[in-house]
C-alpha beads as a LAMMPS data file, in Angstrom:
LAMMPS data file: protein, C-alpha beads

380 atoms
379 bonds

1 atom types
1 bond types

-500.0 500.0 xlo xhi
-500.0 500.0 ylo yhi
-500.0 500.0 zlo zhi

Masses

1 110.0

Atoms # bond

1 1 1 90.213 434.133 -176.475
2 1 1 90.930 435.873 -179.740
3 1 1 89.970 434.402 -183.134
4 1 1 91.056 435.107 -186.679
5 1 1 89.550 433.973 -189.933
6 1 1 90.962 431.833 -192.678
7 1 1 89.778 434.067 -195.563
8 1 1 88.864 431.520 -198.265
9 1 1 86.563 429.417 -196.012
10 1 1 85.570 431.899 -193.334
11 1 1 86.671 429.423 -190.639
12 1 1 87.463 431.115 -187.334
13 1 1 90.421 429.767 -185.478
14 1 1 91.952 430.640 -182.080
15 1 1 95.144 432.614 -182.226
16 1 1 96.773 429.875 -180.071
17 1 1 96.620 426.330 -181.411
18 1 1 97.974 423.008 -180.138
19 1 1 101.224 421.894 -181.802
20 1 1 101.679 418.175 -181.274
21 1 1 105.384 417.484 -181.883
22 1 1 105.999 416.763 -178.135
23 1 1 102.502 415.718 -177.030
24 1 1 103.721 412.117 -176.881
25 1 1 104.952 413.014 -173.415
26 1 1 101.291 412.978 -172.276
27 1 1 99.436 409.728 -171.800
28 1 1 95.799 409.210 -172.699
29 1 1 94.502 410.613 -169.425
30 1 1 96.726 413.694 -169.709
31 1 1 95.761 414.223 -173.323
32 1 1 92.103 414.292 -172.360
33 1 1 92.972 416.853 -169.656
34 1 1 94.820 418.944 -172.304
35 1 1 91.817 418.919 -174.611
36 1 1 89.457 419.644 -171.707
37 1 1 91.541 422.736 -170.876
38 1 1 91.710 423.833 -174.537
39 1 1 87.925 423.624 -174.856
40 1 1 87.403 425.537 -171.622
41 1 1 89.624 428.340 -172.933
42 1 1 88.165 428.435 -176.445
43 1 1 91.359 427.057 -178.052
44 1 1 89.961 425.245 -181.122
45 1 1 92.884 424.386 -183.430
46 1 1 94.938 421.204 -183.184
47 1 1 97.809 420.247 -185.467
48 1 1 98.168 416.491 -186.074
49 1 1 101.896 416.285 -186.816
50 1 1 103.259 414.134 -183.967
51 1 1 106.685 412.639 -183.409
52 1 1 105.200 409.224 -182.571
53 1 1 101.965 407.497 -183.572
54 1 1 100.456 407.019 -180.120
55 1 1 99.133 410.609 -179.752
56 1 1 96.721 410.052 -182.633
57 1 1 94.961 407.333 -180.661
58 1 1 94.939 409.569 -177.586
59 1 1 93.444 412.436 -179.600
60 1 1 90.803 409.999 -180.837
61 1 1 89.745 409.257 -177.277
62 1 1 89.957 412.907 -176.205
63 1 1 87.885 414.189 -179.165
64 1 1 85.156 411.602 -178.899
65 1 1 81.785 413.349 -178.779
66 1 1 83.272 416.813 -179.406
67 1 1 85.049 416.526 -182.743
68 1 1 83.002 419.480 -184.070
69 1 1 84.255 421.707 -181.270
70 1 1 87.775 421.693 -182.772
71 1 1 89.452 422.403 -186.068
72 1 1 92.016 419.737 -187.013
73 1 1 94.988 420.439 -189.194
74 1 1 95.905 417.059 -190.755
75 1 1 99.139 416.317 -192.553
76 1 1 99.477 414.781 -196.026
77 1 1 102.725 412.792 -196.211
78 1 1 103.377 412.118 -192.527
79 1 1 103.628 408.379 -191.769
80 1 1 104.536 405.889 -189.054
81 1 1 104.709 402.783 -191.197
82 1 1 107.830 401.560 -189.430
83 1 1 106.500 402.584 -185.970
84 1 1 108.503 405.796 -186.043
85 1 1 107.915 409.211 -187.593
86 1 1 108.819 409.521 -191.263
87 1 1 107.618 411.143 -194.409
88 1 1 106.401 409.462 -197.606
89 1 1 105.082 411.472 -200.584
90 1 1 103.851 408.594 -202.682
91 1 1 100.156 408.838 -203.570
92 1 1 99.380 405.513 -201.841
93 1 1 101.058 406.536 -198.591
94 1 1 99.404 409.963 -198.564
95 1 1 96.001 408.353 -199.073
96 1 1 96.604 405.810 -196.318
97 1 1 97.872 408.431 -193.812
98 1 1 95.072 410.802 -194.455
99 1 1 92.462 408.110 -194.140
100 1 1 93.974 406.986 -190.843
101 1 1 93.783 410.511 -189.396
102 1 1 90.205 410.788 -190.476
103 1 1 89.249 407.434 -188.959
104 1 1 91.167 407.794 -185.702
105 1 1 89.734 411.231 -184.956
106 1 1 86.129 410.240 -185.796
107 1 1 86.005 412.665 -188.691
108 1 1 84.644 412.706 -192.198
109 1 1 86.552 415.807 -193.174
110 1 1 89.710 417.795 -192.457
111 1 1 89.321 421.424 -191.470
112 1 1 92.798 422.005 -192.838
113 1 1 95.124 419.560 -194.660
114 1 1 98.680 420.498 -195.382
115 1 1 101.329 418.707 -197.403
116 1 1 103.770 417.800 -194.655
117 1 1 107.169 419.474 -194.479
118 1 1 107.967 420.098 -198.141
119 1 1 111.306 421.835 -198.114
120 1 1 112.947 420.783 -201.380
121 1 1 112.229 421.049 -205.082
122 1 1 112.574 417.283 -205.335
123 1 1 109.736 416.691 -202.842
124 1 1 107.607 419.316 -204.540
125 1 1 108.123 417.645 -207.907
126 1 1 107.176 414.240 -206.452
127 1 1 103.800 415.529 -205.350
128 1 1 103.157 417.115 -208.721
129 1 1 104.293 414.111 -210.772
130 1 1 102.716 411.207 -208.884
131 1 1 99.122 412.511 -208.599
132 1 1 99.274 413.358 -204.844
133 1 1 98.685 417.044 -205.400
134 1 1 95.746 416.360 -207.727
135 1 1 94.314 413.897 -205.179
136 1 1 94.328 416.599 -202.442
137 1 1 92.800 419.148 -204.762
138 1 1 89.958 416.749 -205.621
139 1 1 89.317 416.186 -201.878
140 1 1 89.077 419.945 -201.500
141 1 1 86.620 420.206 -204.415
142 1 1 84.573 417.461 -202.781
143 1 1 84.560 419.231 -199.430
144 1 1 86.514 416.519 -197.583
145 1 1 89.372 419.039 -197.167
146 1 1 87.938 422.436 -196.254
147 1 1 91.292 424.317 -196.502
148 1 1 94.321 423.049 -198.390
149 1 1 97.879 424.160 -197.581
150 1 1 101.496 423.249 -197.164
151 1 1 103.894 423.065 -194.171
152 1 1 107.363 424.241 -195.118
153 1 1 110.399 425.959 -193.640
154 1 1 111.453 427.749 -196.833
155 1 1 109.914 430.785 -198.618
156 1 1 110.944 429.411 -202.042
157 1 1 108.849 426.302 -201.658
158 1 1 105.937 428.250 -200.150
159 1 1 105.961 430.510 -203.256
160 1 1 105.840 427.473 -205.542
161 1 1 102.694 426.166 -203.836
162 1 1 101.128 429.603 -203.780
163 1 1 101.671 429.884 -207.536
164 1 1 99.330 426.850 -208.043
165 1 1 96.403 429.001 -206.963
166 1 1 95.106 426.199 -204.744
167 1 1 96.453 427.284 -201.375
168 1 1 94.171 428.324 -198.541
169 1 1 96.671 427.939 -195.717
170 1 1 100.406 427.941 -195.066
171 1 1 102.133 426.405 -192.052
172 1 1 105.423 428.254 -191.763
173 1 1 108.188 428.665 -189.188
174 1 1 108.172 432.229 -187.905
175 1 1 110.023 433.860 -185.002
176 1 1 112.189 436.898 -184.454
177 1 1 115.460 434.971 -185.107
178 1 1 114.316 433.298 -188.320
179 1 1 113.080 436.637 -189.747
180 1 1 116.313 438.578 -189.333
181 1 1 118.673 439.927 -191.988
182 1 1 121.827 441.965 -191.353
183 1 1 121.992 445.567 -192.540
184 1 1 125.112 446.471 -194.424
185 1 1 126.962 449.775 -194.015
186 1 1 128.496 449.103 -197.423
187 1 1 125.989 447.184 -199.589
188 1 1 128.808 446.129 -201.907
189 1 1 131.124 444.849 -199.186
190 1 1 131.521 441.215 -198.287
191 1 1 133.465 441.525 -195.050
192 1 1 131.331 440.934 -191.953
193 1 1 132.649 444.161 -190.441
194 1 1 130.495 446.069 -192.900
195 1 1 127.300 444.956 -191.139
196 1 1 125.899 447.358 -188.547
197 1 1 122.448 446.158 -187.510
198 1 1 119.508 443.902 -188.345
199 1 1 116.145 444.164 -190.132
200 1 1 113.295 441.808 -190.925
201 1 1 114.093 439.748 -194.027
202 1 1 112.570 441.319 -197.070
203 1 1 112.010 437.966 -198.769
204 1 1 110.053 436.628 -195.801
205 1 1 108.165 439.886 -195.381
206 1 1 107.167 439.709 -199.059
207 1 1 105.902 436.187 -198.527
208 1 1 103.694 437.285 -195.592
209 1 1 102.368 440.203 -197.586
210 1 1 101.645 438.013 -200.661
211 1 1 99.664 435.630 -198.423
212 1 1 97.697 438.524 -197.025
213 1 1 96.931 439.824 -200.499
214 1 1 95.833 436.401 -201.728
215 1 1 93.818 435.491 -198.673
216 1 1 96.099 432.699 -197.516
217 1 1 96.135 432.265 -193.727
218 1 1 99.424 431.421 -192.033
219 1 1 99.567 429.017 -189.074
220 1 1 102.933 429.458 -187.287
221 1 1 105.296 426.763 -186.127
222 1 1 108.474 427.300 -184.123
223 1 1 107.325 430.540 -182.554
224 1 1 109.779 429.930 -179.694
225 1 1 112.540 428.801 -181.981
226 1 1 112.467 425.320 -180.427
227 1 1 112.824 427.029 -177.011
228 1 1 116.006 428.777 -178.079
229 1 1 114.472 432.251 -177.710
230 1 1 113.216 431.599 -174.176
231 1 1 116.728 431.292 -172.731
232 1 1 119.295 434.099 -172.664
233 1 1 122.104 431.553 -172.996
234 1 1 120.751 430.246 -176.370
235 1 1 118.934 433.337 -177.713
236 1 1 120.885 435.102 -180.494
237 1 1 119.826 438.368 -178.873
238 1 1 121.705 437.574 -175.657
239 1 1 118.376 438.205 -173.900
240 1 1 115.515 435.862 -173.361
241 1 1 112.130 436.568 -174.925
242 1 1 109.038 435.631 -172.889
243 1 1 106.377 433.316 -174.281
244 1 1 103.878 436.180 -174.733
245 1 1 106.528 438.195 -176.607
246 1 1 107.277 435.330 -178.926
247 1 1 103.624 434.781 -179.657
248 1 1 102.926 438.479 -180.135
249 1 1 105.775 438.826 -182.531
250 1 1 104.489 435.995 -184.713
251 1 1 100.857 437.157 -184.570
252 1 1 101.963 440.635 -185.700
253 1 1 103.223 439.324 -189.033
254 1 1 100.843 439.892 -191.997
255 1 1 98.346 437.087 -192.703
256 1 1 99.154 435.080 -189.531
257 1 1 96.004 433.603 -188.015
258 1 1 97.344 431.268 -185.326
259 1 1 100.433 430.059 -183.496
260 1 1 100.647 426.276 -183.166
261 1 1 102.374 426.075 -179.807
262 1 1 104.370 422.914 -179.188
263 1 1 102.879 421.384 -176.029
264 1 1 103.873 418.426 -173.940
265 1 1 100.960 418.745 -171.549
266 1 1 98.264 421.015 -170.162
267 1 1 100.806 423.254 -168.367
268 1 1 102.504 424.223 -171.684
269 1 1 99.145 425.327 -173.070
270 1 1 98.460 427.271 -169.867
271 1 1 101.758 429.034 -170.253
272 1 1 100.875 430.013 -173.844
273 1 1 97.437 431.312 -172.719
274 1 1 99.270 433.980 -170.678
275 1 1 99.342 435.885 -173.956
276 1 1 95.747 436.974 -173.292
277 1 1 96.315 438.354 -169.814
278 1 1 99.714 439.964 -170.428
279 1 1 100.037 443.746 -170.111
280 1 1 101.204 445.790 -173.076
281 1 1 104.679 446.232 -171.684
282 1 1 104.996 442.441 -171.282
283 1 1 104.241 442.013 -174.996
284 1 1 106.742 444.624 -176.148
285 1 1 109.516 443.009 -178.241
286 1 1 110.946 446.259 -179.705
287 1 1 114.305 445.689 -178.066
288 1 1 115.072 443.255 -180.901
289 1 1 115.292 446.006 -183.497
290 1 1 117.721 448.012 -181.293
291 1 1 120.298 445.234 -181.270
292 1 1 123.415 445.708 -183.399
293 1 1 124.944 442.788 -185.282
294 1 1 128.082 442.915 -183.107
295 1 1 125.845 442.152 -180.101
296 1 1 124.873 438.843 -181.748
297 1 1 128.400 437.590 -182.419
298 1 1 128.530 433.806 -182.626
299 1 1 124.807 433.247 -183.033
300 1 1 123.301 431.852 -186.232
301 1 1 120.035 433.403 -187.279
302 1 1 119.832 431.274 -190.493
303 1 1 120.075 434.288 -192.818
304 1 1 122.302 432.477 -195.302
305 1 1 124.522 435.445 -195.912
306 1 1 127.343 432.879 -195.595
307 1 1 126.310 431.415 -198.972
308 1 1 127.102 430.250 -201.609
309 1 1 128.750 427.076 -200.394
310 1 1 131.117 425.370 -202.812
311 1 1 129.719 422.012 -201.658
312 1 1 126.156 423.292 -202.323
313 1 1 125.062 422.904 -198.715
314 1 1 122.098 425.005 -197.413
315 1 1 124.047 426.093 -194.340
316 1 1 121.219 428.063 -192.625
317 1 1 118.814 425.184 -192.967
318 1 1 121.361 422.683 -191.592
319 1 1 121.952 424.910 -188.588
320 1 1 118.214 425.361 -188.071
321 1 1 117.433 421.676 -187.986
322 1 1 120.508 420.927 -185.866
323 1 1 119.489 423.570 -183.305
324 1 1 115.896 422.219 -183.223
325 1 1 117.115 418.703 -182.817
326 1 1 119.389 419.734 -179.917
327 1 1 116.413 421.491 -178.314
328 1 1 114.457 418.205 -178.363
329 1 1 112.547 418.376 -181.647
330 1 1 112.429 414.702 -182.683
331 1 1 111.176 415.482 -186.169
332 1 1 114.052 417.840 -187.030
333 1 1 116.377 414.795 -187.542
334 1 1 114.270 413.383 -190.298
335 1 1 113.980 416.798 -191.946
336 1 1 117.742 417.146 -191.778
337 1 1 118.296 413.793 -193.496
338 1 1 115.791 414.650 -196.204
339 1 1 118.086 417.391 -197.443
340 1 1 120.150 416.645 -200.513
341 1 1 123.359 417.782 -198.780
342 1 1 123.992 417.817 -195.018
343 1 1 126.828 418.405 -192.550
344 1 1 128.669 415.281 -193.658
345 1 1 129.201 416.945 -197.090
346 1 1 131.007 419.938 -195.549
347 1 1 134.602 420.178 -196.948
348 1 1 135.726 422.569 -194.084
349 1 1 136.940 425.200 -196.533
350 1 1 135.927 428.095 -194.295
351 1 1 134.718 430.322 -197.137
352 1 1 131.369 430.732 -195.282
353 1 1 132.907 432.104 -192.154
354 1 1 134.405 435.073 -193.940
355 1 1 130.971 436.136 -195.077
356 1 1 128.966 435.504 -191.884
357 1 1 127.641 438.782 -190.461
358 1 1 127.532 437.351 -186.951
359 1 1 130.897 435.594 -186.703
360 1 1 129.498 432.139 -186.310
361 1 1 132.040 429.293 -186.108
362 1 1 130.312 427.526 -188.969
363 1 1 132.903 424.756 -189.514
364 1 1 132.779 423.830 -185.836
365 1 1 129.021 423.813 -185.914
366 1 1 129.033 421.528 -188.927
367 1 1 131.328 419.114 -187.143
368 1 1 128.962 419.187 -184.097
369 1 1 125.959 418.493 -186.310
370 1 1 127.732 415.580 -187.977
371 1 1 128.589 414.102 -184.621
372 1 1 125.090 414.520 -183.148
373 1 1 123.124 413.474 -186.180
374 1 1 125.172 410.407 -186.969
375 1 1 122.481 407.842 -187.767
376 1 1 120.949 407.442 -191.227
377 1 1 117.312 407.694 -192.092
378 1 1 115.414 406.478 -195.094
379 1 1 112.828 408.796 -196.681
380 1 1 110.696 407.388 -199.484

Bonds

1 1 1 2
2 1 2 3
3 1 3 4
4 1 4 5
5 1 5 6
6 1 6 7
7 1 7 8
8 1 8 9
9 1 9 10
10 1 10 11
11 1 11 12
12 1 12 13
13 1 13 14
14 1 14 15
15 1 15 16
16 1 16 17
17 1 17 18
18 1 18 19
19 1 19 20
20 1 20 21
21 1 21 22
22 1 22 23
23 1 23 24
24 1 24 25
25 1 25 26
26 1 26 27
27 1 27 28
28 1 28 29
29 1 29 30
30 1 30 31
31 1 31 32
32 1 32 33
33 1 33 34
34 1 34 35
35 1 35 36
36 1 36 37
37 1 37 38
38 1 38 39
39 1 39 40
40 1 40 41
41 1 41 42
42 1 42 43
43 1 43 44
44 1 44 45
45 1 45 46
46 1 46 47
47 1 47 48
48 1 48 49
49 1 49 50
50 1 50 51
51 1 51 52
52 1 52 53
53 1 53 54
54 1 54 55
55 1 55 56
56 1 56 57
57 1 57 58
58 1 58 59
59 1 59 60
60 1 60 61
61 1 61 62
62 1 62 63
63 1 63 64
64 1 64 65
65 1 65 66
66 1 66 67
67 1 67 68
68 1 68 69
69 1 69 70
70 1 70 71
71 1 71 72
72 1 72 73
73 1 73 74
74 1 74 75
75 1 75 76
76 1 76 77
77 1 77 78
78 1 78 79
79 1 79 80
80 1 80 81
81 1 81 82
82 1 82 83
83 1 83 84
84 1 84 85
85 1 85 86
86 1 86 87
87 1 87 88
88 1 88 89
89 1 89 90
90 1 90 91
91 1 91 92
92 1 92 93
93 1 93 94
94 1 94 95
95 1 95 96
96 1 96 97
97 1 97 98
98 1 98 99
99 1 99 100
100 1 100 101
101 1 101 102
102 1 102 103
103 1 103 104
104 1 104 105
105 1 105 106
106 1 106 107
107 1 107 108
108 1 108 109
109 1 109 110
110 1 110 111
111 1 111 112
112 1 112 113
113 1 113 114
114 1 114 115
115 1 115 116
116 1 116 117
117 1 117 118
118 1 118 119
119 1 119 120
120 1 120 121
121 1 121 122
122 1 122 123
123 1 123 124
124 1 124 125
125 1 125 126
126 1 126 127
127 1 127 128
128 1 128 129
129 1 129 130
130 1 130 131
131 1 131 132
132 1 132 133
133 1 133 134
134 1 134 135
135 1 135 136
136 1 136 137
137 1 137 138
138 1 138 139
139 1 139 140
140 1 140 141
141 1 141 142
142 1 142 143
143 1 143 144
144 1 144 145
145 1 145 146
146 1 146 147
147 1 147 148
148 1 148 149
149 1 149 150
150 1 150 151
151 1 151 152
152 1 152 153
153 1 153 154
154 1 154 155
155 1 155 156
156 1 156 157
157 1 157 158
158 1 158 159
159 1 159 160
160 1 160 161
161 1 161 162
162 1 162 163
163 1 163 164
164 1 164 165
165 1 165 166
166 1 166 167
167 1 167 168
168 1 168 169
169 1 169 170
170 1 170 171
171 1 171 172
172 1 172 173
173 1 173 174
174 1 174 175
175 1 175 176
176 1 176 177
177 1 177 178
178 1 178 179
179 1 179 180
180 1 180 181
181 1 181 182
182 1 182 183
183 1 183 184
184 1 184 185
185 1 185 186
186 1 186 187
187 1 187 188
188 1 188 189
189 1 189 190
190 1 190 191
191 1 191 192
192 1 192 193
193 1 193 194
194 1 194 195
195 1 195 196
196 1 196 197
197 1 197 198
198 1 198 199
199 1 199 200
200 1 200 201
201 1 201 202
202 1 202 203
203 1 203 204
204 1 204 205
205 1 205 206
206 1 206 207
207 1 207 208
208 1 208 209
209 1 209 210
210 1 210 211
211 1 211 212
212 1 212 213
213 1 213 214
214 1 214 215
215 1 215 216
216 1 216 217
217 1 217 218
218 1 218 219
219 1 219 220
220 1 220 221
221 1 221 222
222 1 222 223
223 1 223 224
224 1 224 225
225 1 225 226
226 1 226 227
227 1 227 228
228 1 228 229
229 1 229 230
230 1 230 231
231 1 231 232
232 1 232 233
233 1 233 234
234 1 234 235
235 1 235 236
236 1 236 237
237 1 237 238
238 1 238 239
239 1 239 240
240 1 240 241
241 1 241 242
242 1 242 243
243 1 243 244
244 1 244 245
245 1 245 246
246 1 246 247
247 1 247 248
248 1 248 249
249 1 249 250
250 1 250 251
251 1 251 252
252 1 252 253
253 1 253 254
254 1 254 255
255 1 255 256
256 1 256 257
257 1 257 258
258 1 258 259
259 1 259 260
260 1 260 261
261 1 261 262
262 1 262 263
263 1 263 264
264 1 264 265
265 1 265 266
266 1 266 267
267 1 267 268
268 1 268 269
269 1 269 270
270 1 270 271
271 1 271 272
272 1 272 273
273 1 273 274
274 1 274 275
275 1 275 276
276 1 276 277
277 1 277 278
278 1 278 279
279 1 279 280
280 1 280 281
281 1 281 282
282 1 282 283
283 1 283 284
284 1 284 285
285 1 285 286
286 1 286 287
287 1 287 288
288 1 288 289
289 1 289 290
290 1 290 291
291 1 291 292
292 1 292 293
293 1 293 294
294 1 294 295
295 1 295 296
296 1 296 297
297 1 297 298
298 1 298 299
299 1 299 300
300 1 300 301
301 1 301 302
302 1 302 303
303 1 303 304
304 1 304 305
305 1 305 306
306 1 306 307
307 1 307 308
308 1 308 309
309 1 309 310
310 1 310 311
311 1 311 312
312 1 312 313
313 1 313 314
314 1 314 315
315 1 315 316
316 1 316 317
317 1 317 318
318 1 318 319
319 1 319 320
320 1 320 321
321 1 321 322
322 1 322 323
323 1 323 324
324 1 324 325
325 1 325 326
326 1 326 327
327 1 327 328
328 1 328 329
329 1 329 330
330 1 330 331
331 1 331 332
332 1 332 333
333 1 333 334
334 1 334 335
335 1 335 336
336 1 336 337
337 1 337 338
338 1 338 339
339 1 339 340
340 1 340 341
341 1 341 342
342 1 342 343
343 1 343 344
344 1 344 345
345 1 345 346
346 1 346 347
347 1 347 348
348 1 348 349
349 1 349 350
350 1 350 351
351 1 351 352
352 1 352 353
353 1 353 354
354 1 354 355
355 1 355 356
356 1 356 357
357 1 357 358
358 1 358 359
359 1 359 360
360 1 360 361
361 1 361 362
362 1 362 363
363 1 363 364
364 1 364 365
365 1 365 366
366 1 366 367
367 1 367 368
368 1 368 369
369 1 369 370
370 1 370 371
371 1 371 372
372 1 372 373
373 1 373 374
374 1 374 375
375 1 375 376
376 1 376 377
377 1 377 378
378 1 378 379
379 1 379 380
């Protein structure tokens, strides 16, 4: 097992952690087996964001008598008050949710606590205006929260939290597809034919470097792109990446300390642990940088070069949540509906398609998203 350190606290975490979005597929007995295996392998980081409430109870049973053997990343703002996953950023709800996680897991502290899935300026402002941010900072000062952070899918929001000076950790979605930007032959051209290849997004790279400079550790979510990268049919590269390649790519980004691998059961964690026995050639992901943009025609990598949208839709984010939902990510639907504009607001003008470097049929994808994500959701 390999360990990396969260700089501000000195806490050592395994470079593979347990992501819990799909762990509801395991019952209590299987969850205990999962934690048994994690302990035997030295995997010591568990993320508490689950799609359903039952896994919290299962974790409580599995962690009994060995809470101190694991580092728990708890979430501020996640709630199941209706029996289903949702998000609520009121001070009262955040207090109640945090206290529930503390009680159920037999804890009197959180190793890491992150504000859960803050992706919009509106949600950021709620935390700042209603006392929720100050509440978490006080818990950090009192030692109840040992590392404070935020879980977000957007660099802009991550930068806002970093500017507060209170961040110790960042939970961020990182994989080879999310990081890509097209390279222009003609930097002043707008036609997609002017794009020749791909590079790592400079905005995202700057975020990683800023975190490294400031001592903010990054825990990675979506290292497999919701499974999209593991299948040649769905990978934007036209070639599947292996699990070790995906994990190695994320762990190679500056300031990354761990990959929170989405697991359904013990087998998924065993698959991730192959990282430590893989040969160097099995970890090599350099083929990505040799791909030309024309080789990725029709595949969205969420770069948002299709923007601006006259309807003010964040097209890349819509596509990202839609793809995750179609890959089985239950929480992606709530995140989609939390956006101020979604696929139902698309006016089908087609302006985006003329700018897309990868020739994505954006209007068709918006219609598909609208059809698939047809139910409403209430976020407080």
